[in-house]
C-alpha positions, -999 to +999 in steps of 0.1 A: +024-359-190+057-359-171+039-359-138+018-388-149+049-406-162+065-404-127+033-416-110+029-445-134+065-457-137+064-491-123+092-501-099+093-525-071+122-534-048+127-557-019+156-562+004+165-593+025+193-597+050+219-623+044+214-649+071+250-653+081+267-623+065+244-594+070+243-586+033+212-577+014+199-579-021+171-562-039+152-563-071+140-530-087+115-532-116+112-504-141+087-499-169+099-478-198+081-472-231+078-452-262+050-455-287+054-456-324+059-421-339+030-424-363+003-433-337+017-417-306-016-412-289-024-449-289-003-459-259-006-438-228+022-435-203+019-463-177-006-483-196+018-512-200+034-523-168+056-549-151+036-570-126+054-590-100+050-613-070+081-612-048+088-632-017+123-623-006+145-648+011+181-647+025+209-656+001+216-691+014+230-718-008+204-743-019+174-720-014+152-699-036+128-670-036+096-665-055+100-638-082+072-639-107+073-613-134+047-607-162+036-578-183+001-563-183-014-541-210-041-519-194-043-497-225-067-498-253-044-510-281-023-541-287+014-538-280+046-557-286+067-560-254+103-570-246+121-573-213+158-571-203+179-566-172+203-542-155+223-556-126+242-540-097+263-563-074+280-548-045+305-571-030+335-572-006+366-563-027+385-592-012+356-615-018+350-623+019+387-628+029+394-616+064+424-595+073+438-581+105+450-547+116+464-533+148+437-506+155+400-509+159+376-498+133+362-463+137+330-453+120+329-423+097+301-399+089+309-403+052+327-436+048+344-442+014+334-472-006+369-486-002+372-481+036+380-513+056+348-530+069+347-544+104+340-581+107+308-580+129+308-600+161+279-611+183+292-595+215+258-595+231+259-632+234+287-629+260+274-597+276+240-612+283+236-619+320+226-655+314+256-664+293+278-675+322+305-650+311+315-620+332+333-588+323+370-592+331+382-564+309+396-544+339+416-574+350+434-578+316+467-561+311+494-563+284+530-574+289+538-539+301+510-540+326+490-514+306+452-514+304+433-526+273+428-501+245+395-482+249+366-502+236+381-536+239+360-560+259+370-593+274+344-616+289+354-649+305+343-678+327+365-702+346+370-722+377+396-739+398+392-774+411+415-792+436+424-828+434+414-843+468+443-868+466+472-849+453+461-814+462+469-802+427+448-773+414+434-774+379+422-742+361+396-741+334+393-708+315+375-696+284+370-661+271+358-639+242+373-606+233+359-581+209+359-543+201+329-521+207+333-495+179+298-480+184+271-485+210+261-521+208+282-528+177+311-551+180+341-560+158+357-594+159+392-598+172+421-623+172+435-623+207+455-644+231+446-640+267+460-661+295+456-664+333+484-647+351+476-648+388+448-652+413+434-685+401+433-704+433+407-727+447+376-708+457+386-675+441+360-660+417+372-653+382+366-616+387+396-616+412+420-633+388+446-614+368+451-619+331+476-610+304+469-603+267+497-611+243+480-606+210+452-581+200+444-579+163+412-564+148+395-583+120+384-564+089+374-569+053+402-550+038+395-525+010+358-523+017+334-528-012+334-528-050+305-526-074+301-544-107+272-536-130+258-551-161+234-538-187+220-567-208+204-545-235+203-509-248+171-490-241+164-478-276+132-459-272+136-421-270+125-408-236+123-443-221+150-436-195+140-403-181+156-411-147+189-424-160+219-404-170+237-433-186+230-437-223+209-467-233+201-475-196+169-476-176+181-468-140+218-471-142+234-437-138+205-424-118+196-420-081+162-418-065+136-436-045+113-463-058+085-475-036+102-464-004+135-480-014+165-456-019+189-464-047+220-447-061+235-460-093+255-429-101+291-434-113+305-417-082+286-438-057+293-470-075+330-461-075+334-467-113+351-446-139+322-451-162+291-473-167+295-502-191+279-503-225+251-528-231+264-563-233+239-591-241+243-624-223+256-649-248+269-679-228+250-711-228+244-711-190+228-677-193+202-683-220+170-702-213+161-726-241+134-747-224+106-742-199+116-737-162+153-734-171+176-721-143+201-698-158+230-675-146+231-638-144+262-617-154+276-598-124+285-626-100+304-644-127+322-612-137+330-601-102+333-632-081+340-659-107+311-681-096+274-684-107+258-683-073+226-665-083+203-680-110+170-670-124+144-697-129+124-689-160+087-695-167+070-724-185+064-705-218+099-703-233+110-709-268+141-703-289+144-682-320+146-715-339+113-728-325+091-697-324+055-701-313+027-678-303+024-664-268+059-674-257+091-657-245+122-659-267+156-645-259+176-627-286+213-630-277+221-603-304+205-575-284+199-589-249+161-587-249+134-613-241+106-609-267+070-619-262+061-636-295+025-622-298+008-589-294-004-583-259-040-571-264-059-547-242-065-561-207-042-591-212-012-602-191+016-623-205+027-656-190+055-653-164+089-646-178+106-651-144+095-674-117+122-676-090+155-664-079+176-694-071+207-694-048+228-723-060+253-744-039+280-722-054+270-694-030+300-691-007+322-668+012+324-645-019+289-634-012+296-622+023+278-589+029+268-587-008+240-567-022+224-577-055+199-556-074+182-569-105+165-542-125+138-556-148+132-532-176+104-534-201+097-516-234+064-516-252+055-504-287+023-504-307+019-537-324+024-524-360+050-534-386+065-499-388+072-498-350+093-529-352+118-515-377+114-477-375+144-458-359+120-443-333+107-477-325+127-508-319+148-505-351+149-542-356+168-545-389+189-576-385+206-594-414+189-623-431+192-654-410+200-635-378+181-640-346+169-604-348+155-610-383+137-642-372+120-624-343+111-594-365+096-617-392+076-636-367+062-605-350+056-589-384+033-617-393+010-608-364+013-570-365-013-546-376-007-528-409 
């Protein structure tokens, strides 16, 4: 059974490089379940799964990526299903702000999460033979006539023209300076390089002499920080076999899902502890109509902006307008509930449709990595499974959203 569980656990993840900031993001889907205690043989491990169509795109403001998520029941008995999220956002601690230091960045075999991060630079653009720039590093000295620090490269181009009337000479000079901290990897710098001597009519720039008066290395100070969010507690016993965090699906665990490595352990995330489940309760996070675009939690918590939104499907209702075969969000426990039993061989309408990058995406998202873990729970579609402590334990007070959902599902449940 355990072996089958591992083979059947559904998870999918995709990474896309940030177009301008070299960051990535990924989605990891996890299917977790526990059948009702009374009829435990009715739902086999892996028989209810998260199905997705994922077309990753760079995190660029004003763009979107297809992310269609539905639930399929390949078992032989009707089930109730609910879906929630876990999030991991890795971001620059200083939210994209650039700092300087007086020494170049040196890579470490085991870098700490909070180590400074070099601001990457496209040095190849200047090194390329067709760029028009030539290597003048050996001709650049400091004010004490000392050579450049090892690894600092200066490429320049320039010319001298002579006025035929006055005989005055005019020098044009441009350059780019950067630090090669590893083979073919370059760190941006702030420098001031000027022509010192040798710039005479007809003299090639390679014969000129230059002086550098400023040499600072650009970094994202303090490296990275992680913020995580768990929208809902995973209540089913045994539903989180990979995770070490209570009431979580993947948070607290490390492993490999469909060739994508992940590590959500406390030590790696640099956290003192993983958070408890916190349902999304703000109006801009809760879909109340078809195709609503709503916010996630982590970017607001960490960066103060809602840059990443989820576009929901066209089968959404609220707990006040319940209807069959729809999705309804319960802000009391953080789950999206499908409002009818999913029969054998059936697939629900899409809960998610797209990942939307709003115009609020800015410098704060530089080098960011975003993982959205879509977690699903399924129980046999019986009345007892809804309220039993080994099921979903939905025992909300009269008039509560939980009670409304329970009552609605109860009316369609098997005895």
